[in-house]
C-alpha positions as CSV (number, residue, x, y, z in Angstrom):
1,X,106.6,153.6,69.6
2,X,108.5,150.8,71.2
3,X,111.0,150.4,74.0
4,X,113.2,147.3,74.2
5,X,114.7,146.2,77.4
6,X,117.8,144.1,78.1
7,X,117.1,142.1,81.2
8,X,119.4,141.5,84.2
9,X,118.8,138.7,86.6
10,X,120.0,137.3,89.9
11,X,119.5,133.8,91.3
12,X,119.8,133.4,95.1
13,X,118.4,131.8,98.2
14,X,116.1,133.5,100.6
15,X,115.8,132.4,104.2
16,X,112.1,131.6,104.6
17,X,112.3,130.1,108.1
18,X,114.5,130.6,111.0
19,X,113.4,129.2,114.3
20,X,114.2,127.0,117.3
21,X,111.7,124.6,118.9
22,X,111.6,122.2,121.8
23,X,110.7,118.6,121.0
24,X,109.9,116.2,123.9
25,X,109.8,112.4,123.4
26,X,109.6,109.4,125.8
27,X,110.5,105.8,125.6
28,X,110.3,102.8,127.8
29,X,113.4,100.6,128.3
30,X,113.8,97.2,130.0
31,X,116.6,96.2,132.4
32,X,118.3,93.2,130.7
33,X,118.1,89.9,132.5
34,X,121.9,90.0,133.0
35,X,121.6,93.1,135.2
36,X,120.2,93.4,138.7
37,X,117.0,95.1,139.6
38,X,116.9,98.9,139.7
39,X,116.3,100.4,143.1
40,X,117.0,104.1,142.4
41,X,117.8,106.2,139.4
42,X,121.0,108.3,140.1
43,X,121.6,110.2,136.9
44,X,120.3,110.4,133.3
45,X,122.5,112.1,130.7
46,X,123.5,111.8,127.1
47,X,123.5,113.6,123.7
48,X,121.2,114.3,120.8
49,X,122.4,113.5,117.2
50,X,121.1,114.6,113.8
51,X,120.0,111.8,111.6
52,X,118.2,113.4,108.7
53,X,116.5,116.4,107.1
54,X,113.6,116.3,104.7
55,X,111.6,118.8,102.6
56,X,107.9,117.8,102.3
57,X,104.9,119.3,100.6
58,X,104.0,122.2,102.9
59,X,106.5,121.4,105.7
60,X,110.1,120.5,106.6
61,X,111.2,117.8,109.0
62,X,114.3,117.3,111.1
63,X,114.9,113.8,112.6
64,X,117.4,112.4,115.0
65,X,118.0,110.4,118.1
66,X,118.8,111.2,121.7
67,X,121.3,108.6,123.0
68,X,120.7,108.4,126.8
69,X,122.3,106.6,129.6
70,X,120.6,106.1,133.0
71,X,122.8,105.3,135.9
72,X,120.9,103.4,138.6
73,X,121.6,102.0,142.0
74,X,120.9,98.3,142.3
75,X,119.5,96.7,145.4
76,X,123.0,95.6,146.5
77,X,124.2,99.2,146.3
78,X,126.2,98.8,143.1
79,X,125.9,101.3,140.3
80,X,124.7,100.0,137.0
81,X,124.0,101.6,133.6
82,X,121.1,101.3,131.2
83,X,121.2,102.8,127.7
84,X,118.2,104.0,125.6
85,X,117.8,105.6,122.2
86,X,114.9,108.0,122.0
87,X,114.2,109.0,118.4
88,X,112.6,112.3,117.6
89,X,111.2,114.2,114.5
90,X,110.4,117.9,114.4
91,X,108.0,118.8,111.6
92,X,107.4,122.5,110.9
93,X,104.7,123.8,108.6
94,X,105.9,126.0,105.8
95,X,103.9,126.8,102.7
96,X,105.5,126.7,99.2
97,X,108.3,124.3,100.0
98,X,109.9,122.4,97.1
99,X,112.6,119.9,96.4
100,X,115.1,122.8,95.7
101,X,114.8,124.1,99.3
102,X,117.8,123.6,101.5
103,X,117.7,123.0,105.3
104,X,120.4,124.0,107.8
105,X,119.7,122.3,111.2
106,X,121.3,121.6,114.5
107,X,120.1,119.7,117.5
108,X,121.2,119.5,121.1
109,X,119.9,117.8,124.2
110,X,118.1,120.4,126.4
111,X,117.1,118.1,129.3
112,X,116.5,114.5,130.1
113,X,115.4,112.3,132.9
114,X,114.4,108.7,133.8
115,X,112.1,107.3,136.4
116,X,111.3,103.8,137.6
117,X,108.1,102.1,136.4
118,X,109.2,99.0,138.1
119,X,112.4,97.4,139.2
120,X,112.8,96.0,135.6
121,X,111.4,98.9,133.5
122,X,112.3,102.6,133.2
123,X,110.6,105.5,131.4
124,X,113.1,107.9,129.8
125,X,112.3,111.4,128.6
126,X,114.4,113.6,126.3
127,X,113.8,117.3,125.5
128,X,115.6,118.3,122.3
129,X,116.2,121.9,121.0
130,X,116.0,121.9,117.2
131,X,117.3,124.9,115.4
132,X,116.1,125.1,111.8
133,X,116.8,127.5,108.9
134,X,115.2,127.0,105.5
135,X,116.7,128.5,102.3
136,X,114.4,128.7,99.3
137,X,115.6,129.5,95.7
138,X,114.6,132.7,94.2
139,X,115.1,134.5,90.9
140,X,114.9,138.3,90.4
141,X,114.7,139.9,87.0
142,X,114.9,143.6,86.1
143,X,115.5,146.0,83.2
144,X,119.3,146.6,82.9
145,X,119.4,148.5,79.6
146,X,116.8,150.2,77.3
147,X,116.7,150.9,73.6
148,X,114.1,153.5,72.6
149,X,112.7,154.2,69.2
150,X,110.5,157.1,68.2
151,X,110.5,158.8,71.6
152,X,112.8,160.5,74.1
153,X,113.1,158.7,77.4
154,X,115.0,159.6,80.6
155,X,116.4,156.6,82.5
156,X,117.5,156.5,86.1
157,X,120.3,153.9,86.6
158,X,121.5,152.6,90.0
159,X,124.2,150.3,91.1
160,X,124.4,148.1,94.3
161,X,126.9,145.8,95.9
162,X,125.0,142.8,97.3
163,X,126.0,139.6,99.2
164,X,123.1,137.2,98.5
165,X,123.3,133.5,99.5
166,X,124.0,131.7,96.2
167,X,124.6,128.2,97.5
168,X,123.9,126.1,100.6
169,X,126.5,123.3,101.0
170,X,127.0,120.5,103.6
171,X,129.5,117.8,104.3
172,X,129.7,115.0,106.8
173,X,132.9,114.1,108.6
174,X,134.3,111.6,111.1
175,X,137.3,111.8,113.4
176,X,138.9,108.9,115.2
177,X,141.9,108.7,117.5
178,X,143.3,107.0,120.6
179,X,143.7,109.6,123.3
180,X,145.9,109.3,126.4
181,X,144.3,109.5,129.8
182,X,144.7,113.1,131.1
183,X,147.2,113.6,133.9
184,X,145.8,113.2,137.3
185,X,142.8,111.2,136.2
186,X,142.3,107.7,137.5
187,X,142.4,104.7,135.1
188,X,139.0,103.7,133.7
189,X,137.8,100.1,133.6
190,X,134.7,101.1,131.6
191,X,133.0,104.2,130.2
192,X,129.6,104.6,131.7
193,X,128.5,107.2,129.1
194,X,130.0,110.0,127.0
195,X,128.7,113.2,125.4
196,X,130.3,115.6,122.9
197,X,130.0,119.2,121.8
198,X,131.4,120.4,118.4
199,X,133.2,123.7,118.5
200,X,133.9,125.4,115.2
201,X,137.1,127.3,115.3
202,X,138.0,128.3,111.7
203,X,136.5,128.4,108.2
204,X,138.6,129.5,105.2
205,X,138.5,129.0,101.4
206,X,141.5,127.0,100.1
207,X,141.3,126.7,96.3
208,X,137.9,125.2,95.4
209,X,137.2,124.0,98.9
210,X,135.9,125.5,102.1
211,X,137.9,124.0,105.0
212,X,136.1,124.1,108.3
213,X,138.1,123.1,111.4
214,X,137.2,122.6,115.0
215,X,137.4,120.6,118.2
216,X,135.0,118.0,119.7
217,X,134.9,118.6,123.4
218,X,134.1,115.2,125.0
219,X,132.9,114.4,128.5
220,X,133.4,110.8,129.6
221,X,131.9,109.5,132.9
222,X,133.9,106.4,133.8
223,X,133.9,103.6,136.3
224,X,137.2,102.6,137.9
225,X,138.3,99.1,138.8
226,X,137.2,99.6,142.4
227,X,133.7,100.8,141.4
228,X,134.5,104.5,141.8
229,X,133.0,107.1,139.4
230,X,135.0,109.8,137.8
231,X,134.7,112.3,135.0
232,X,137.3,113.0,132.2
233,X,137.4,115.8,129.7
234,X,138.9,115.0,126.2
235,X,139.5,117.0,123.0
236,X,139.5,115.7,119.5
237,X,140.3,117.9,116.5
238,X,138.1,117.5,113.3
239,X,137.9,119.0,109.9
240,X,135.4,119.0,107.0
241,X,135.9,120.0,103.3
242,X,133.0,121.5,101.4
243,X,132.7,122.5,97.7
244,X,132.7,126.1,96.8
245,X,131.0,127.8,93.8
246,X,133.3,128.1,90.8
247,X,134.6,131.5,89.6
248,X,133.7,133.5,92.7
249,X,136.2,136.1,94.0
250,X,134.7,137.1,97.3
251,X,132.7,134.7,99.6
252,X,131.3,134.8,103.1
253,X,130.4,131.7,105.2
254,X,128.1,131.0,108.1
255,X,128.9,127.3,109.0
256,X,126.6,125.4,111.4
257,X,127.8,122.1,113.0
258,X,125.7,119.3,114.1
259,X,126.7,116.1,116.0
260,X,125.8,112.8,114.3
261,X,127.5,110.4,116.8
262,X,130.1,110.0,119.5
263,X,131.6,106.9,121.1
264,X,134.2,106.5,123.7
265,X,135.7,103.3,125.0
266,X,138.3,102.7,127.6
267,X,141.7,101.3,126.4
268,X,145.1,100.6,127.9
269,X,146.4,104.0,129.1
270,X,143.5,106.0,127.7
271,X,140.5,106.1,125.4
272,X,139.5,105.2,121.9
273,X,137.3,108.0,120.6
274,X,135.2,108.4,117.4
275,X,133.1,111.5,116.6
276,X,130.9,112.1,113.6
277,X,129.3,115.4,112.5
278,X,128.0,117.4,109.6
279,X,128.9,121.0,108.6
280,X,126.2,123.0,106.8
281,X,126.7,126.5,105.5
282,X,125.0,129.1,103.4
283,X,127.6,130.7,101.1
284,X,127.3,134.4,100.2
285,X,128.8,135.7,96.9
286,X,129.6,139.3,96.1
287,X,127.4,140.6,93.3
288,X,127.6,144.0,91.6
289,X,124.3,144.7,90.0
290,X,123.3,147.6,87.7
291,X,119.6,148.3,87.1
292,X,117.1,150.8,85.9
293,X,115.0,152.0,88.8
294,X,112.8,154.5,87.0
295,X,112.0,156.0,83.6
296,X,109.8,158.7,82.0
297,X,109.3,160.1,78.6
298,X,109.9,163.8,77.7
299,X,107.8,163.6,74.5
300,X,105.8,160.4,75.1
301,X,103.7,158.8,77.7
302,X,105.3,155.9,79.6
303,X,103.6,153.2,81.7
304,X,106.5,151.8,83.7
305,X,106.3,148.5,85.7
306,X,108.3,147.9,88.8
307,X,109.3,145.1,91.2
308,X,110.1,145.5,94.9
309,X,112.8,143.4,96.5
310,X,114.7,143.3,99.8
311,X,118.2,141.8,99.3
312,X,121.2,141.1,101.6
313,X,123.9,143.8,101.2
314,X,126.3,142.4,103.8
315,X,126.6,140.0,106.7
316,X,128.7,139.7,109.8
317,X,129.0,136.8,112.2
318,X,129.8,137.5,115.8
319,X,130.5,135.1,118.7
320,X,129.7,136.1,122.3
321,X,130.2,134.4,125.6
322,X,128.4,134.7,128.9
323,X,128.4,132.6,132.1
324,X,125.4,131.2,134.0
325,X,126.1,130.9,137.7
326,X,124.0,128.3,139.5
327,X,124.2,127.8,143.3
328,X,123.1,124.5,144.9
329,X,122.4,125.7,148.4
330,X,121.5,122.2,149.6
331,X,124.9,120.8,148.6
332,X,127.1,122.5,151.1
333,X,129.7,119.9,152.1
334,X,129.8,117.1,149.4
335,X,132.2,114.3,150.1
336,X,133.5,114.6,146.5
337,X,132.1,115.7,143.1
338,X,131.9,112.8,140.8
339,X,130.6,114.5,137.6
340,X,129.2,117.9,136.6
341,X,127.4,118.4,133.2
342,X,125.3,121.2,131.8
343,X,122.7,121.7,129.0
344,X,121.2,124.8,127.5
345,X,117.6,125.1,126.3
346,X,115.8,127.0,123.6
347,X,116.9,130.6,123.1
348,X,114.2,133.0,124.2
349,X,114.3,136.2,122.1
350,X,113.2,139.2,124.1
351,X,112.8,142.9,123.4
352,X,116.3,143.8,124.8
353,X,118.2,140.6,124.0
354,X,118.3,136.8,124.0
355,X,117.8,134.7,127.2
356,X,119.1,131.1,127.4
357,X,118.1,128.7,130.1
358,X,120.8,126.5,131.5
359,X,120.4,123.2,133.6
360,X,123.3,121.6,135.5
361,X,123.5,118.1,137.0
362,X,126.0,117.4,139.8
363,X,126.6,113.8,140.8
364,X,128.3,113.7,144.2
365,X,129.5,111.2,146.7
366,X,128.4,111.5,150.3
367,X,130.8,110.8,153.2
368,X,129.2,107.3,153.6
369,X,130.1,106.6,150.0
370,X,126.7,106.7,148.4
371,X,126.2,108.7,145.2
372,X,123.5,111.3,144.9
373,X,122.3,113.8,142.3
374,X,121.5,117.5,142.6
375,X,120.2,119.6,139.7
376,X,120.0,123.4,139.3
377,X,118.8,125.9,136.8
378,X,120.0,129.3,135.7
379,X,120.3,131.4,132.6
380,X,122.6,133.4,130.4
381,X,121.6,136.7,128.8
382,X,122.9,138.4,125.7
383,X,121.9,142.0,125.6
384,X,121.2,143.7,122.3
385,X,121.0,140.5,120.4
386,X,118.0,139.4,118.3
387,X,116.9,136.4,116.2
388,X,117.6,132.8,116.9
389,X,121.3,132.3,117.5
390,X,123.3,129.0,117.6
391,X,124.0,128.4,121.2
392,X,126.1,125.9,123.2
393,X,127.3,125.2,126.7
394,X,131.0,124.9,127.6
395,X,132.5,122.7,130.2
396,X,131.0,123.6,133.6
397,X,133.2,124.3,136.7
398,X,132.1,123.6,140.2
399,X,133.5,125.0,143.4
400,X,132.4,124.6,147.0
401,X,131.7,127.7,149.0
402,X,130.3,128.4,152.5
403,X,126.9,129.0,151.0
404,X,126.9,125.8,148.9
405,X,128.2,124.4,145.7
406,X,128.5,127.0,142.9
407,X,128.6,125.9,139.3
408,X,129.7,128.3,136.5
409,X,128.7,127.4,133.0
410,X,130.2,129.2,130.0
411,X,127.6,129.8,127.3
412,X,128.4,131.0,123.8
413,X,126.3,132.0,120.9
414,X,126.9,132.8,117.3
415,X,124.8,135.6,115.8
416,X,124.7,136.6,112.1
417,X,123.8,140.2,111.5
418,X,122.6,140.8,108.0
419,X,122.3,144.3,106.4
420,X,119.5,144.5,103.9
421,X,118.5,146.9,101.2
422,X,115.1,147.8,99.8
423,X,115.3,147.9,96.0
424,X,112.8,149.2,93.5
425,X,113.6,147.9,90.0
426,X,112.1,148.8,86.7
427,X,111.0,145.6,84.9
428,X,109.4,147.1,81.8
429,X,107.4,149.9,80.3
430,X,105.0,150.6,77.5
431,X,105.1,153.8,75.4
432,X,102.4,155.8,73.7
433,X,102.3,159.1,71.9
434,X,101.8,162.0,74.3
435,X,98.6,164.0,74.2
436,X,99.0,167.7,73.0
437,X,98.7,170.0,76.0
438,X,98.7,173.7,76.3
439,X,101.3,174.4,79.0
440,X,104.0,177.0,79.6
441,X,107.4,176.2,78.3
442,X,109.2,178.0,81.2
443,X,108.3,177.6,85.0
444,X,109.8,179.4,87.9
445,X,109.4,177.8,91.4
446,X,111.2,177.4,94.7
447,X,112.7,174.0,95.5
448,X,110.8,172.1,98.3
449,X,112.1,169.5,100.8
450,X,112.7,166.3,98.9
451,X,113.0,167.8,95.4
452,X,115.6,166.2,93.2
453,X,116.8,166.7,89.6
454,X,115.0,163.5,88.7
455,X,111.7,164.2,90.5
456,X,111.6,167.7,88.9
457,X,112.3,166.4,85.5
458,X,109.8,163.6,85.8
459,X,107.1,166.1,87.1
460,X,107.6,168.5,84.2
461,X,108.7,165.9,81.7
462,X,112.1,167.6,81.1
463,X,115.4,166.0,80.4
464,X,117.5,165.8,83.6
465,X,120.4,167.5,81.7
466,X,118.3,170.6,81.1
467,X,117.3,170.9,84.7
468,X,121.0,170.8,85.7
469,X,122.0,173.2,82.9
470,X,119.5,176.0,83.5
471,X,120.0,175.9,87.3
472,X,123.8,175.5,87.4
473,X,123.7,172.1,89.1
474,X,126.7,169.9,88.6
475,X,126.6,166.1,88.2
476,X,125.4,164.5,91.5
477,X,124.4,167.9,92.9
478,X,120.8,168.4,94.0
479,X,118.7,171.5,94.6
480,X,118.5,172.8,98.2
481,X,115.1,173.8,99.7
482,X,114.3,177.4,99.0
483,X,116.4,177.6,95.8
484,X,114.7,179.4,92.9
485,X,114.5,177.0,90.0
486,X,114.1,177.6,86.3
487,X,112.4,174.7,84.6
488,X,112.5,175.2,80.8
489,X,111.4,172.9,78.0
């Protein structure tokens, strides 16, 4: 006796890691000989940029650099700036990694500071939130058809609609433009420092390309001709074009954007802006699969073999926004607000949602003209969310109240909800001649909870068609508990 199976198969990517970690690094930087001695650090700010991703034996690594600027007050009262690049590398242990694994990563500056080691040397610290997903290739095989010879076999066939990740693509982009100075903003003699956040706004398939569009929201802290400090908000549109798998009718995308660089220079009447980034996305393809999930012989003994699998049957991406409200009670009557910036830290998954810490820095000018810094911390909470979402801070807004200065920071997250299905697939079976048994050819019994036409036929080794026929059950109809059943050979 022999059973021949025609195999079905599916190649896809499984997410084997999804996490966010905090990486802290420090560096020393020297005040150039052309600059005056540092007397006091006023503000340290900047941005973190992705530089590379690497799959290693037993681990994955994400590398980048935090581009920081420290504003300090010199002994003569003037405000000077000092730049420092703080490289970082986050390595995460992951067994079974290979060259075919794909990494989707984003980085953002969670906090930074600088302190004086001497009047000519500063120690800068950068804390970076690194979000990492690893997609590993998988192949699943099952029995899709069966040819039996010399024995009668009942086959249980099932069909599913799945949306597995079949590709992970990425593309770098660069956007450059001369932007005019926003109305009401003073002319800038120099840009002290800048920082950018990439907002993704649309993703759509156009022919063989996935077109992802968005806006880079840029904050530039500037120095005027008279030495005054001001903050300017700029927006620069960007787009990236990624390859799509060929011959696919229905696709789903989950793009992740990461900043690779941003530079802003003052120009006549405005600013020259350049922003670089990378878009990475898992691509889901619709798959209709048909498989055998079970089999038994009515006149022979079968020894079936099975495979268990959990596959993605659908995915939905949702964006949500909350606001962190932070009050600086010791900053009640500032002379003027010079700059307000915000950073969010590592998402903290909790039982009832996701909590996101937020830090704000307010540089303000006292009535005597001296600049001072105040910092505050708060949080945003997203109830009912789980996992490790992509998170970002929007432009903060500060207002002065009787109780102090209140800073509102919009915080947004993107969460992908994946619906998964447990599958039990037949992968093969051996057949042997059934032993001769003395048993009744007709059985009467009452149906119990959970009895199905298939389970009854398999238990009594009867064709499913005869169970339906003798009990008046139509196609797709199952016995109800308490029903008297006639099970006849």
